[in-house]
Structure formats: C-alpha cells, structure tokens
C-alpha positions, 0 to 999 in steps of 0.5 A: 681481026681475019680468024684463025685457022685451029688446029690440033698441032696449034688449039693449046697454043692459042687457047692456053694465050691468055685472053679471048678464044672463041672457037667456031667447030663447022664443016663444009657440007654443013648449012647452017655453018656457012650461015655462022659463017659471015656474021662470024667474021664480021663479027672478028672484025669487031673486036680485034682484043679477041682471038676468032679462030677456026675448026674444020672438023672433017680436017680436025676431027681429034678435036672435035672428038676431043671436044665432045663435038656432036652436031655442028655448027659450035661455038666455045669460048674460051677465056684464060684457057678455061672452056666458059661458053659452049654450045650449038648452033648458028647465033645470030649477030646479036647473040653471039654480040651478048655472048661476048658480052657476057664471056667479056665480063666474067668474074675470072677469078671465081672462074678460076676458083670454080674450075678448081674444085 
C-alpha cells in the first residue's frame, strides 16, 4: 500500500478510522528523514492492513505544533484512535517491524482503560 499524505484537513479522519495508523513526520531538507523514507515505504508494502501516513512538517506546521513534534523524523503509531507510540529518529527496518509487532500485540481494552484515567 502506498503512503498517504496527511494534512490538517484529513488527519483526524484517517487517525480515527480504526485500526493502526503509522505517521512519519518529516521535511524535505532533513537528511535522516530522507534515509528513513524508503524504510517506511517498504514497510507500507508489507502491511496492507495498516495506514502509512506522512506529514510534511514544513507544509503542515499546525500538525507539528499540535503533537509537539520537536525533532524529525518522528514516528507516531495510532491504534483505534489512541497514540500508542511516538519517538523521534530514523528507525532501521528491523526496529520499525518490531514497533509494528508491538503495536499489533497491544491489549487495546487495557490501553483504552488507562487512557480514561
């Protein structure tokens, strides 16, 4: 599956759509972002059930501000509308796949319960 461009206009709709959404916050001038992009794209081809979205922080500064993005690239994982992971840094493929596995394995009933408190 190809990556989806996320903007202020479509972010909430995509993030609240259920399932898993991985978001790559990036910028054109960012070297580590350029190195991470092919890893993110390759992973999107392996996981048809996950939405892989990209936020250009230069074009969408309101999203960067909203989520407190201070370093790029930053990877955010959203599952069932809840942010369950957000870390800066260009991840190597095995680490990205490990993150995906951990996000899949989450007990979402427990996550929702904790989010309510």
